N, CA and C of each residue as an Amber inpcrd file, in Angstrom:
protein
   735
  24.6380000-125.7280000  -9.4470000  26.1460000-126.8740000 -10.1880000
  25.4880000-126.6630000 -11.4850000  26.7540000-126.2490000 -11.6970000
  26.8680000-126.6380000 -13.1690000  28.3980000-127.2820000 -14.1810000
  28.2120000-128.7380000 -15.0070000  29.4240000-129.5410000 -15.3590000
  30.8130000-129.1880000 -16.0930000  31.4750000-129.1510000 -15.6960000
  32.4210000-127.8700000 -16.5480000  33.6710000-129.2330000 -17.2220000
  33.7780000-128.7270000 -18.4610000  34.7110000-129.5570000 -19.4930000
  36.2750000-130.0720000 -19.0670000  36.7740000-129.9010000 -18.2410000
  38.2550000-130.1170000 -18.3980000  37.9900000-131.1590000 -16.8870000
  38.8770000-131.6530000 -17.0610000  39.6380000-132.9530000 -16.1320000
  40.9340000-132.3990000 -15.7180000  41.4110000-131.5870000 -16.4270000
  43.0030000-131.3800000 -16.1310000  43.0700000-131.0550000 -14.4940000
  42.4690000-130.1880000 -13.7950000  42.8960000-130.0640000 -12.5120000
  42.6060000-130.9020000 -11.7020000  42.2660000-132.0500000 -12.0160000
  41.7600000-133.2330000 -11.0000000  42.6480000-133.1130000  -9.7460000
  43.9690000-133.2020000  -9.8590000  45.4140000-133.7290000  -9.3950000
  45.8030000-132.4840000  -7.9800000  45.0960000-131.4470000  -8.3270000
  45.1450000-130.4310000  -7.6360000  44.2260000-130.3840000  -6.2700000
  43.9680000-131.9630000  -6.4100000  43.1830000-132.3150000  -4.9960000
  44.5210000-133.4490000  -4.3170000  45.4790000-133.1250000  -2.9170000
  46.1500000-133.8800000  -2.5010000  46.1320000-135.2530000  -2.1030000
  44.5030000-135.4570000  -2.3830000  44.0970000-137.1370000  -1.6340000
  44.1960000-137.6010000  -3.3790000  44.4590000-137.3020000  -4.0550000
  44.0420000-137.8880000  -5.6460000  45.1000000-138.1340000  -6.0850000
  45.8330000-136.5120000  -6.3320000  47.1640000-136.6910000  -6.6490000
  48.8250000-137.6990000  -5.5600000  48.1860000-138.2810000  -4.7480000
  48.8630000-139.1030000  -3.3620000  48.9660000-140.6670000  -4.2980000
  47.9940000-140.8880000  -5.5570000  48.0670000-141.9330000  -5.4410000
  48.5170000-142.3160000  -6.5870000  48.8310000-144.1270000  -6.3370000
  50.0180000-144.5510000  -7.4590000  48.7030000-144.0010000  -9.0550000
  49.7060000-144.6610000  -9.8660000  49.1650000-144.4540000 -11.4070000
  48.2940000-145.1880000 -11.2970000  48.4410000-146.5310000 -10.5450000
  47.1020000-147.8040000 -11.5880000  46.0450000-147.5960000 -10.7870000
  45.7440000-147.1200000  -9.0650000  44.7990000-146.2770000  -8.3640000
  43.9060000-145.6770000  -8.8200000  44.9280000-144.3210000  -9.0230000
  44.3600000-143.2540000 -10.0070000  43.5070000-143.5590000 -11.3950000
  44.0300000-143.8750000 -11.8150000  43.3740000-144.5780000 -13.4030000
  41.9050000-145.5990000 -13.1110000  42.7180000-146.1900000 -12.0370000
  40.6580000-146.5100000 -11.9000000  39.5100000-145.6550000 -11.9020000
  39.9690000-144.3900000 -11.0070000  38.9750000-143.6100000 -10.2000000
  38.6950000-142.4750000 -11.1070000  39.6460000-142.0890000 -12.8080000
  39.6190000-141.2530000 -13.3190000  38.4190000-141.0710000 -13.8850000
  37.8340000-142.4480000 -14.6850000  36.6230000-142.5370000 -15.9520000
  34.9680000-142.2240000 -14.6520000  35.2270000-142.1800000 -13.5020000
  34.3030000-141.7450000 -12.7160000  34.2500000-140.4150000 -12.4590000
  35.0790000-139.9800000 -12.0940000  35.5320000-138.5090000 -11.9230000
  34.9990000-137.6720000 -12.4720000  33.5540000-136.8700000 -11.5350000
  33.3420000-135.9620000 -12.6740000  33.3010000-134.5430000 -12.3320000
  34.0130000-133.3660000 -13.0350000  33.9140000-131.9120000 -12.7890000
  33.0140000-131.1660000 -12.1290000  32.6960000-130.3580000 -11.5750000
  31.3420000-129.5280000 -11.3370000  32.2780000-128.5330000 -10.6200000
  31.1440000-127.3650000 -10.9690000  32.0300000-125.7220000 -10.4850000
  30.3970000-125.4920000  -9.2860000  30.7650000-124.8140000  -8.4330000
  30.5540000-124.4500000  -7.1170000  29.9530000-122.9190000  -6.9690000
  29.3440000-122.6360000  -6.9210000  29.0000000-120.8420000  -6.9160000
  28.8960000-120.3020000  -4.9940000  29.6140000-119.5810000  -4.6130000
  29.3590000-119.2760000  -3.2260000  27.9890000-119.3150000  -2.4180000
  28.6560000-119.9470000  -1.5890000  26.8250000-120.2700000  -0.3950000
  25.7820000-121.4250000  -1.0680000  26.9000000-121.8900000  -1.8900000
  25.6310000-123.4160000  -2.6520000  25.4410000-124.1370000  -1.6990000
  24.6710000-125.0560000  -1.4960000  24.3950000-126.2980000  -0.9370000
  24.4670000-127.3810000  -1.3180000  25.4270000-128.5590000  -1.2040000
  25.4630000-129.6570000  -1.4980000  24.6190000-130.4970000  -0.9110000
  24.8120000-130.8900000   0.2860000  23.5210000-131.8910000   0.8930000
  22.8760000-130.5440000   2.5270000  21.5540000-131.3840000   2.3570000
  21.3450000-130.9160000   4.3100000  21.6010000-132.0410000   5.3670000
  21.3490000-132.1260000   6.1770000  21.7110000-132.9100000   7.6480000
  19.9730000-134.1600000   7.0860000  21.0660000-135.4090000   7.1420000
  19.9460000-136.4960000   7.2010000  19.9440000-136.8010000   5.6900000
  20.2820000-136.0950000   4.6480000  20.4650000-136.3510000   2.9840000
  20.9010000-137.5750000   3.0580000  20.7540000-138.3830000   2.2190000
  21.3090000-139.2260000   2.0720000  22.3960000-139.4680000   0.5940000
  24.0480000-139.3290000   1.1990000  25.1400000-139.1260000  -0.2070000
  24.8190000-139.9910000  -1.2930000  24.6250000-139.0850000  -2.3570000
  25.4200000-140.3210000  -3.5200000  26.2700000-139.9240000  -4.3700000
  27.4720000-139.0470000  -3.7490000  28.6770000-138.3400000  -4.4450000
  29.7540000-138.6230000  -2.9820000  30.6130000-138.5550000  -3.5680000
  31.5970000-138.1050000  -2.4510000  32.3760000-136.8430000  -3.4980000
  33.2160000-136.0680000  -2.2320000  33.5860000-134.4200000  -3.2620000
  35.0290000-134.5970000  -2.8870000  36.2190000-134.3260000  -3.8380000
  37.3350000-133.6230000  -4.0190000  37.6200000-132.3670000  -4.8200000
  37.6500000-131.5020000  -3.3370000  38.2440000-130.5940000  -4.1660000
  39.3830000-130.3080000  -4.3840000  39.1130000-129.1480000  -5.2490000
  40.0340000-128.5020000  -5.9330000  40.9900000-127.2150000  -5.4750000
  39.7610000-126.2580000  -6.2800000  39.7770000-124.9850000  -5.9690000
  38.9340000-124.1810000  -5.3580000  37.3390000-125.3170000  -4.5330000
  36.3540000-125.0200000  -4.3100000  36.5120000-125.2560000  -2.4920000
  35.9710000-124.5870000  -1.1710000  36.2490000-124.7820000   0.0880000
  35.1480000-124.9240000   0.2620000  35.0310000-126.4470000   1.1470000
  33.5500000-126.9220000   1.5520000  33.3960000-126.5400000   3.2410000
  32.5960000-125.7150000   3.4130000  31.7920000-125.6630000   5.3080000
  30.8440000-126.9080000   5.6880000  31.3400000-127.5750000   6.5650000
  30.2410000-128.4100000   7.2150000  29.5180000-127.6580000   8.7010000
  28.5300000-127.3940000   7.8100000  27.7910000-126.5170000   9.0680000
  26.7110000-128.0780000  10.4200000  27.0140000-127.4690000  11.6700000
  25.6800000-127.5240000  11.7790000  24.5340000-127.2170000  12.1450000
  23.5500000-127.5210000  12.4160000  21.8120000-127.1020000  12.5140000
  21.1810000-127.7120000  13.6050000  21.0210000-126.5640000  14.3220000
  20.5270000-126.5980000  15.0610000  18.7000000-126.8210000  14.8980000
  17.6340000-126.9630000  15.8110000  16.3610000-126.6100000  15.4820000
  15.8970000-125.3440000  15.5270000  16.2310000-124.4430000  16.4800000
  15.7370000-122.8500000  16.0480000  16.4170000-122.0430000  14.6880000
  17.3460000-123.1800000  14.2640000  17.7270000-122.1590000  13.0740000
  19.2820000-121.6580000  13.2320000  20.1760000-121.9420000  14.2140000
  21.2510000-121.2740000  14.5930000  22.3630000-122.3970000  13.9890000
  23.4580000-122.0550000  13.8880000  24.5020000-122.9310000  12.9760000
  25.3410000-122.4400000  13.0990000  26.8680000-123.9450000  13.4760000
  28.3970000-123.4990000  13.7620000  28.9650000-124.3480000  12.7860000
  29.8310000-124.2610000  12.4160000  30.7970000-124.7310000  11.7370000
  31.4560000-125.6440000  12.3940000  31.8390000-127.1900000  11.7210000
  32.5400000-127.5350000  12.4730000  33.4510000-127.9410000  11.9060000
  33.6760000-128.2040000  10.8260000  35.1330000-128.3780000   9.8470000
  35.1220000-128.0470000   8.6830000  36.0940000-127.8670000   8.0270000
  36.5820000-127.2170000   6.3630000  36.5720000-128.4190000   5.6150000
  36.5730000-128.4720000   4.1510000  36.7590000-129.4480000   3.8470000
  37.7500000-128.9680000   2.1860000  38.9160000-128.9600000   1.8470000
  39.3260000-128.3600000   0.1320000  40.3570000-129.2310000  -0.3210000
  41.1980000-128.9880000  -0.8720000  42.0580000-129.4560000  -1.7940000
  42.9990000-130.3710000  -0.9200000  43.2760000-130.4350000   0.3410000
  43.1210000-131.0330000   1.1820000  42.6800000-132.3900000   1.2810000
  41.4350000-132.8560000   1.1340000  40.9780000-133.6400000   1.1440000
  39.7040000-134.2440000   0.8990000  38.5550000-134.8090000   0.9870000
  37.0900000-135.1990000   0.5120000  35.8500000-135.0000000   1.4990000
  35.2410000-134.4560000   0.5250000  33.5610000-134.7270000   1.4220000
  32.8430000-135.6830000   1.4830000  32.2650000-136.8600000   2.1340000
  31.6910000-137.6550000   2.0690000  32.3990000-138.9110000   2.8030000
  32.5370000-138.4960000   4.4260000  33.3680000-139.4840000   4.6950000
  32.3460000-140.4360000   5.2780000  31.2850000-140.1200000   5.6040000
  29.8070000-141.0830000   6.2680000  29.7540000-142.2040000   5.1980000
  30.5380000-142.4170000   3.5140000  30.2430000-143.4750000   2.7890000
  31.0930000-144.7950000   3.1200000  32.2780000-144.4820000   3.8230000
  32.9190000-145.4510000   3.8450000  33.5020000-145.5870000   5.3410000
  32.6030000-144.8830000   6.1530000  32.7550000-145.2230000   7.7790000
  31.0890000-145.7750000   8.1570000  30.2860000-146.2210000   6.6750000
  29.8620000-146.8680000   7.3990000  28.5200000-146.7350000   7.2740000
  28.3110000-145.4430000   6.9610000  26.7720000-144.9200000   6.5230000
  26.8020000-143.7210000   5.6270000  25.7540000-143.9900000   5.5600000
  24.8270000-142.9620000   4.1610000  24.6660000-141.2630000   3.9770000
  23.9810000-140.9960000   5.3150000  23.7460000-139.6000000   5.0880000
  24.8920000-138.9590000   7.1120000  24.5550000-138.1720000   6.5730000
  25.3030000-137.3390000   7.6120000  24.6070000-136.0880000   8.3070000
  24.7720000-135.7590000  10.1850000  23.8770000-134.8720000  10.0270000
  24.3180000-133.2710000   9.7050000  24.9870000-132.3540000   9.5240000
  25.8140000-131.5630000   8.9720000  25.2370000-131.4020000   7.4230000
  24.9720000-129.9670000   7.4940000  24.5800000-129.6420000   6.1580000
  26.5560000-129.0170000   5.3700000  26.5440000-129.3130000   4.2470000
  27.7240000-128.6540000   3.2220000  27.6010000-128.2960000   2.4820000
  28.0970000-127.1570000   2.4090000  28.2970000-125.8840000   1.8240000
  28.9330000-124.7780000   1.7970000  29.4760000-124.5900000   0.1440000
  30.2240000-124.2830000  -0.4940000  30.5090000-122.8070000   0.4270000
  31.6890000-123.0360000   0.8950000  32.6000000-121.4810000   1.9910000
  33.0960000-120.5910000   0.7880000  33.7200000-121.3980000  -0.6710000
  35.1040000-120.4530000  -1.8460000  34.4700000-120.7870000  -2.6490000
  33.5700000-120.3010000  -3.5420000  33.1000000-121.0240000  -4.9710000
  34.6430000-121.3520000  -5.5760000  34.5700000-121.9580000  -6.3630000
  35.3620000-123.1250000  -6.9220000  35.0660000-124.2910000  -7.5840000
  35.8550000-125.0610000  -7.7750000  36.0060000-127.0580000  -8.7300000
  35.7810000-127.5260000  -7.4330000  35.1490000-129.2850000  -7.6190000
  35.6040000-129.3810000  -6.8510000  35.1910000-131.3580000  -8.1240000
  36.0780000-132.3980000  -7.8220000  35.6380000-133.8830000  -8.7780000
  34.7150000-134.5370000  -7.5940000  33.5340000-135.4830000  -8.6480000
  32.8250000-135.9310000  -7.4810000  32.7510000-137.4590000  -8.2130000
  32.5510000-138.0020000  -7.1130000  32.7700000-139.6000000  -7.1990000
  31.6190000-140.2270000  -6.5620000  30.7810000-141.3350000  -7.7770000
  29.4910000-141.8000000  -7.1820000  29.6460000-142.6370000  -6.3040000
  29.2220000-142.4670000  -5.0750000  29.4430000-143.7640000  -3.9860000
  29.5650000-145.0540000  -4.4240000  28.8030000-145.5090000  -5.3950000
  29.2220000-147.0620000  -6.0690000  30.6040000-147.4590000  -5.9090000
  31.5190000-146.0400000  -7.1260000  32.4860000-145.9400000  -7.3100000
  33.3280000-146.0540000  -6.6450000  33.8190000-145.1000000  -5.3260000
  34.6310000-144.8280000  -4.4330000  33.7380000-146.1020000  -3.4700000
  33.3400000-146.8150000  -3.0040000  32.9530000-147.5650000  -2.5440000
  33.5810000-149.1460000  -3.3680000  33.6470000-149.5540000  -4.2060000
  34.7670000-149.9880000  -4.9210000  35.8980000-150.0690000  -5.1550000
  36.2800000-149.2990000  -5.1120000  38.2600000-148.7860000  -4.9810000
  38.2310000-149.0610000  -3.1300000  37.4120000-148.6070000  -2.4040000
  38.3480000-148.5690000  -1.0840000  38.2920000-149.7970000  -0.6360000
  37.4480000-150.5170000  -0.5520000  37.3230000-152.1880000  -0.6560000
  37.8940000-152.8860000  -1.1640000  39.0010000-152.5290000  -2.2400000
  40.3970000-153.2210000  -2.6590000  41.7810000-153.1720000  -1.7230000
  41.5440000-152.2570000  -1.1810000  42.6930000-152.2980000   0.4720000
  43.7040000-151.3710000   0.1180000  43.6830000-150.4300000  -0.8320000
  45.0410000-150.1600000  -0.9670000  45.8740000-148.8090000  -0.9760000
  46.8210000-147.9870000  -1.3950000  46.6620000-146.7930000  -1.2800000
  45.4490000-145.8210000  -1.2800000  44.2560000-145.5330000  -1.9360000
  42.9830000-144.9670000  -1.6350000  43.0260000-145.5750000  -0.9730000
  42.3830000-146.4410000   0.3520000  41.8790000-146.8120000   1.1030000
  42.4900000-145.8810000   2.4170000  43.9570000-146.3570000   2.2410000
  44.5670000-145.5920000   3.4880000  44.6670000-144.6220000   3.4850000
  44.4480000-143.6960000   2.7750000  44.5250000-142.4820000   2.7600000
  43.4970000-141.7500000   3.1740000  42.5340000-142.3590000   2.7980000
  40.6850000-141.7890000   3.2470000  40.6510000-142.2210000   4.7850000
  40.9410000-142.8750000   5.2130000  41.1830000-143.7350000   6.4350000
  42.1580000-142.2990000   7.5370000  43.0950000-141.6860000   6.7320000
  44.2810000-141.2610000   7.6870000  43.5760000-140.0040000   7.4780000
  42.4360000-139.5730000   6.3440000  42.2810000-138.2990000   6.3110000
  40.4780000-138.3180000   6.9470000  40.2800000-139.1220000   7.1500000
  39.0950000-138.6570000   8.1100000  39.7660000-138.9940000   9.8060000
  40.9350000-139.2220000  10.2860000  41.5540000-139.2870000  11.3080000
  41.6400000-137.4580000  11.6080000  41.8680000-136.9360000  10.2630000
  42.7690000-135.1730000  10.6120000  41.1770000-134.7640000  10.8250000
  40.3260000-135.2130000   9.8050000  39.4340000-134.4010000  10.0470000
  38.7180000-134.7710000  11.0070000  38.4120000-135.7990000  11.8710000
  37.9960000-135.5990000  12.7180000  38.6120000-134.7440000  14.2220000
  39.7280000-134.2090000  13.6070000  40.7660000-133.8340000  14.9470000
  40.1380000-132.6890000  14.8520000  40.2350000-132.1680000  13.0760000
  39.9790000-130.9090000  13.1660000  38.1030000-130.1480000  13.9180000
  37.3480000-131.4770000  13.2320000  36.2620000-131.4420000  14.2720000
  35.7920000-131.2770000  15.8770000  36.9130000-131.6910000  16.4000000
  36.6090000-131.5530000  17.3980000  37.2330000-130.4060000  18.1490000
  38.5110000-130.2400000  17.8220000  39.2750000-128.8150000  17.5930000
  38.4110000-127.5510000  17.8640000  37.5070000-127.8140000  16.6340000
  37.0720000-126.2610000  16.3610000  35.5060000-126.2860000  17.3970000
  35.0890000-127.5550000  18.0950000  34.4580000-127.7880000  19.0340000
  34.6190000-126.6000000  20.0730000  36.0620000-127.3860000  20.6780000
  36.9860000-126.4470000  21.9080000  36.7500000-125.2120000  21.6060000
  37.3560000-124.4960000  20.1330000  37.6750000-123.2760000  19.8260000
  36.3500000-122.4560000  19.9140000  35.0610000-122.8900000  19.5650000
  33.9240000-121.8540000  19.4060000  33.6800000-121.6580000  20.6860000
  33.9790000-123.0950000  21.7280000  34.0470000-122.6670000  23.4120000
  34.4950000-121.6180000  23.5210000  35.5680000-121.9600000  23.1110000
  37.0920000-121.2510000  24.9500000  37.5950000-119.9070000  23.9430000
  37.4430000-120.0040000  22.8200000  38.4460000-118.5210000  21.9110000
  37.6020000-117.3720000  21.7210000  38.2180000-116.1400000  22.0800000
  37.3510000-115.1300000  21.4240000  37.3670000-115.3040000  19.8630000
  36.0250000-114.3440000  19.7140000  35.2620000-114.1110000  17.9660000
  36.8080000-113.6780000  17.5190000  37.8360000-113.1760000  17.8580000
  38.7910000-112.2760000  17.5300000  39.9410000-113.8650000  15.7270000
  40.5980000-114.7100000  17.6090000  40.7800000-116.0770000  17.6590000
  40.5830000-116.3260000  16.3850000  39.1860000-117.1300000  16.3100000
  38.2460000-118.3460000  15.7840000  38.7970000-117.1110000  14.2670000
  38.4070000-115.9950000  14.1300000  38.0200000-115.0780000  12.5970000
  39.3440000-115.5670000  11.9880000  41.0650000-115.4290000  13.3360000
  41.9650000-115.8730000  12.3460000  41.8400000-117.2350000  11.7670000
  41.9000000-118.0910000  12.8670000  41.7930000-119.4850000  12.2660000
  40.8950000-119.8780000  11.2140000  39.9710000-119.3270000  10.6700000
  38.7680000-119.5430000   9.9910000  39.4860000-118.6110000   8.4150000
  40.4090000-117.7330000   8.7110000  41.2990000-117.3570000   7.2100000
  42.1440000-118.0270000   7.2050000  43.0750000-118.4890000   8.3670000
  44.2250000-119.4850000   8.0360000  44.0320000-120.9780000   7.2470000
  43.3050000-121.2960000   7.7310000  42.2230000-122.4980000   7.1540000
  41.5650000-122.8520000   5.6280000  41.4840000-121.4920000   5.3140000
  41.0250000-120.9140000   4.1440000  41.7930000-121.0270000   3.3030000
  43.1380000-119.7110000   3.0620000  44.3250000-119.7440000   2.8140000
  45.2220000-120.0070000   2.4210000  45.1350000-121.9290000   3.4240000
  46.1400000-122.9360000   2.9670000  45.4250000-123.8990000   2.2990000
  44.3450000-123.6080000   2.0240000  43.5590000-124.3390000   0.5270000
  43.0220000-123.2060000  -0.5150000  44.4960000-122.1630000  -0.6410000
  43.5610000-122.0860000  -1.8740000  44.7180000-121.0450000  -2.6340000
  44.6550000-120.5810000  -3.6220000  46.4460000-120.3560000  -3.9960000
  46.1970000-118.2230000  -4.2850000  45.4610000-117.8960000  -3.7350000
  45.2920000-116.9090000  -3.7060000  44.8120000-116.1370000  -2.0360000
  46.0100000-115.1390000  -1.9950000  46.0860000-113.6850000  -0.5280000
  44.2730000-113.6730000  -0.1180000  43.4880000-113.6540000  -1.5420000
  42.1880000-112.8840000  -1.3600000  40.6550000-114.1560000  -0.6770000
  40.2640000-113.9140000   0.0880000  39.2740000-114.8640000   0.3590000
  37.8910000-114.1290000   0.4600000  36.9450000-114.8290000  -0.9280000
  35.8950000-114.1290000  -0.6280000  34.6520000-115.0060000  -0.0820000
  34.3030000-114.1140000   0.9010000  33.3450000-114.4080000   2.1860000
  32.6390000-113.5640000   2.6140000  31.2130000-113.1640000   2.8760000
  30.8180000-112.3010000   3.8240000  30.8460000-112.4710000   4.4570000
  30.3600000-110.9050000   6.0910000  30.9510000-111.1940000   7.3280000
  29.0130000-111.9420000   8.1870000  28.1950000-112.3280000   6.6350000
  27.1630000-113.2000000   7.4660000  27.2800000-114.5190000   7.0150000
  28.3670000-115.0130000   5.6800000  28.8070000-116.4820000   6.1990000
  29.2390000-116.5700000   6.8420000  30.1190000-115.5960000   7.7130000
  31.3760000-116.3010000   8.5530000  30.8170000-115.9230000   9.6640000
  29.7060000-115.6520000   9.9270000  29.2280000-115.4470000  11.2410000
  28.4020000-116.6770000  11.7760000  27.6470000-117.1160000  10.3750000
  26.7790000-118.8150000  10.1920000  27.9880000-119.5670000  10.4790000
  29.2430000-119.1640000   9.8430000  30.3050000-120.4480000  10.5220000
  30.5240000-120.4320000  11.4530000  30.8690000-119.6490000  12.7480000
  31.2660000-119.4260000  13.5800000  30.8490000-119.6870000  14.8980000
  28.9250000-119.3590000  14.3180000  28.2020000-119.2370000  15.2300000
  28.0270000-117.7360000  16.1220000  28.5280000-116.9540000  15.6160000
  28.2680000-115.4530000  16.1810000  27.3820000-114.6980000  15.6180000
  26.9240000-113.2640000  16.0970000  26.6260000-112.5050000  15.4570000
  27.2620000-111.9600000  14.5670000  26.5730000-110.9440000  13.5540000
  27.4960000-110.5680000  12.7090000  28.3360000-109.4340000  12.4260000
  27.8440000-108.6580000  13.3720000  28.1020000-107.3430000  13.9570000
  29.8320000-107.9540000  14.9770000  29.5240000-108.8060000  15.6670000
  31.1450000-109.7630000  16.1530000  31.6050000-109.5330000  14.9280000
  31.5330000-110.4530000  13.9790000  32.6370000-110.8880000  13.1850000
  33.0980000-109.4030000  12.4740000  31.8430000-108.3460000  12.2340000
  32.4820000-107.2430000  11.3140000  33.9740000-106.3120000  12.9600000
  33.9040000-106.4410000  14.3740000  34.6290000-105.8990000  15.3830000
  35.5840000-106.8220000  15.0030000  35.2280000-107.7680000  14.7490000
  36.5600000-108.7240000  14.7490000  37.3050000-108.4440000  13.6540000
  36.7760000-108.7760000  12.4440000  38.1830000-108.1870000  11.2670000
  38.4240000-106.8480000  11.3340000  37.9020000-105.9570000  11.8460000
  37.9840000-104.2300000  11.6420000  39.5700000-104.3550000  12.7860000
  39.4750000-104.7320000  13.8830000  40.8740000-105.0390000  14.5150000
  41.7730000-105.5480000  14.0060000  41.6800000-106.5140000  13.2140000
  42.5550000-107.5790000  12.3490000  43.2640000-106.3660000  11.4550000
  42.1090000-105.4190000  10.7140000  42.6000000-104.4450000  10.2320000
  43.2750000-103.3190000  10.7440000  43.3140000-103.0740000  11.7650000
  44.0100000-101.9970000  11.9480000  45.3370000-102.6930000  12.4640000
  45.4430000-104.0310000  12.9840000  46.1980000-103.9530000  13.1570000
  47.3710000-104.6450000  12.1230000  46.9910000-104.0870000  10.8740000
  47.6290000-104.2440000   9.4960000  48.2830000-105.7410000   9.1410000
  47.0900000-106.9470000   9.5740000  46.9860000-108.2280000   9.7610000
  46.2160000-108.7270000   7.8970000  44.9340000-108.3410000   7.8620000
  44.3730000-107.9710000   6.6670000  43.8760000-106.9940000   6.2470000
  43.1950000-107.1870000   5.1270000  42.2430000-105.8810000   4.5030000
  40.6610000-106.3730000   4.3680000  40.1880000-105.5020000   4.8680000
  38.8410000-105.9800000   5.3050000  37.6060000-105.2790000   4.5510000
  37.2630000-105.6790000   2.9730000  37.3990000-105.5520000   1.6910000
  35.0910000-106.1330000   2.0270000  34.3630000-105.4140000   1.1320000
  32.7590000-105.8670000   1.2340000  32.8370000-107.4290000   0.5900000
  32.5260000-108.1260000   1.1450000  32.8630000-109.4800000   0.7800000
  33.5100000-110.4590000   0.5500000  35.4180000-109.9790000   1.0880000
  36.3010000-110.3790000   0.4400000  37.5490000-109.7120000   1.8540000
  37.9620000-110.8330000   2.2160000  39.4100000-110.9610000   2.9930000
  40.6630000-110.9410000   2.2250000  41.3410000-109.7620000   2.1880000
  42.5030000-109.9130000   1.6870000  43.9130000-110.3870000   3.1950000
  44.2390000-111.3280000   2.6970000  45.4410000-111.5770000   4.1760000
  46.8990000-110.4540000   3.6440000  47.3140000-109.7460000   4.3420000
  48.4630000-108.9530000   4.5020000  49.4270000-109.4710000   4.7940000
  49.3360000-110.2830000   5.9440000  50.1670000-110.6910000   6.9080000
  50.2540000-111.7550000   8.0060000  50.8010000-112.7600000   7.1200000
  50.2350000-113.9890000   7.0550000  50.8290000-114.5400000   8.6690000
  52.1880000-113.9040000   8.7420000  53.0210000-114.4060000  10.1930000
  52.2010000-113.6320000  11.2420000  51.8380000-112.5390000  10.9330000
  51.5930000-112.0960000  11.7670000  49.5380000-112.5590000  12.5890000
  49.9250000-112.9650000  11.7660000  47.9110000-113.7100000  11.7950000
  48.0940000-114.7870000  12.8070000  49.3020000-115.5410000  12.1640000
  49.7210000-116.8950000  12.7890000  49.8350000-116.7200000  14.2230000
  50.5740000-115.0010000  14.6450000  51.1680000-115.1750000  15.9980000
  49.9780000-114.5960000  16.2510000  48.7370000-114.2250000  16.1150000
  47.4670000-113.9220000  16.4820000  46.3650000-115.1580000  16.8700000
  46.3200000-115.9150000  15.9970000  45.1970000-117.2660000  16.1480000
  45.4790000-117.9570000  17.4720000  44.9820000-118.5840000  17.6570000
  45.0970000-119.4380000  18.9160000  45.3320000-120.8470000  18.6410000
  46.2640000-121.8070000  19.7110000  46.6490000-123.1320000  19.3890000
  45.6990000-124.1180000  18.6060000  44.8140000-123.5450000  18.0620000
  43.5070000-124.2210000  17.6430000  44.2990000-124.7110000  16.2710000
  44.4770000-124.1060000  15.6610000  45.1290000-123.6620000  14.2760000
  46.0820000-124.7430000  13.9600000  47.5600000-124.4860000  14.7390000
  48.6770000-125.3400000  14.4960000  48.0680000-127.0280000  15.0320000
  46.9780000-127.1800000  16.3260000  46.9590000-128.8090000  16.7380000
  46.2490000-129.3210000  15.3170000  45.6360000-128.9380000  14.8640000
  45.0890000-128.9630000  13.3080000  45.8120000-129.2290000  12.3080000
  46.6680000-128.2100000  11.5910000  47.3860000-128.4960000  10.7940000
  48.9610000-129.9610000  11.4400000  49.4740000-129.5150000  12.5020000
  50.1180000-130.8350000  13.2300000  49.7670000-132.3520000  12.7570000
  48.3540000-132.5430000  12.9590000  47.8840000-133.6840000  13.4270000
  47.7100000-134.2850000  11.5040000  47.6610000-133.5000000  10.7180000
  47.6380000-133.8320000   9.7900000  48.5870000-133.4600000   8.9330000
  49.3390000-133.0020000   8.7920000  50.9510000-133.5370000   8.2440000
  51.5530000-134.3750000   9.1620000  50.7740000-135.2450000  10.3940000
  51.5470000-136.3610000  10.6900000  51.1490000-137.3300000   9.8530000
  50.1630000-137.5180000  10.0720000  49.0580000-138.8040000   9.3650000
  49.2900000-138.3460000   7.4100000  49.5560000-137.6680000   6.9900000
  49.5260000-137.3790000   5.6960000  50.1850000-136.5670000   4.7720000
  51.4130000-136.1160000   5.0350000  52.5670000-134.8750000   4.8670000
  53.0410000-136.0360000   3.4650000  53.6460000-137.1210000   4.0420000
  54.4900000-137.9690000   3.6470000  53.8070000-138.5770000   2.3790000
  52.4520000-138.4420000   2.5150000  51.6210000-139.2700000   1.0940000
  51.5320000-138.0030000   0.4340000  51.1950000-136.8000000   0.4590000
  51.1220000-135.8830000  -0.3960000  51.1920000-134.6120000  -0.8780000
  53.2740000-135.0190000   0.0500000  54.4670000-134.2480000  -0.7200000
  53.4940000-132.7230000  -0.2460000  53.2660000-132.2620000   0.9340000
  52.6600000-131.0750000   1.2370000  52.0510000-130.7800000   2.0820000
  52.7370000-130.1510000   3.1540000  52.6430000-129.6090000   4.2200000
  51.4550000-128.5150000   4.2990000  50.4530000-128.0280000   5.4940000
  49.6820000-127.0340000   6.0430000  51.0190000-126.1520000   6.7880000
  50.3700000-125.0550000   6.7140000  50.2620000-123.7980000   8.1580000
  51.7930000-123.7330000   8.1690000
């Protein structure tokens, strides 16, 4: 992880962009831009959180790690939100691992600075609480999806959630990373990706997936994707001026 010099893209994070000028001005001096590589780990389960992260071009995957080392994704955070919910929900640690799913930039804010603004009870507090509810919906729906739906449907959901948070149709992710996220074998991801490619929905390349037919992918995905987006849009679209899905 390395610092980058520009602060011009901070408002590409929709929560920061939704803040009144006065509130953003108080936070601005504490926001530090950082660049992340694919697969980089921000924190492990049980680590004390020192920062909250507001992604702009990066996507962060939240993974639950079992005792035997197996993993499963429970949620993703991109330019729609903030990583570090435990800080303002009353805790300092989390049971999940945070890993970079898509390389890019985020802005970090020290826990102390975040809590000082949060306790003022302004729009910042309101947006963080609403986002937390939306993220909890995503986490619970992901658990249902991983249990009840096919690998192909789960892969569709993964691709669409990533595409919503990127400015490109190319999603740079290896099948190994996707298999860790979905909690399935790599071979299963490869087969599912091949089926989607045969249907003309994606182009499956080594280390990357290019979305070719979004409408077709939305028809192929399970209802979990819509449930998550509907709740996010209900809670936050008025504040951020952006809808997903």
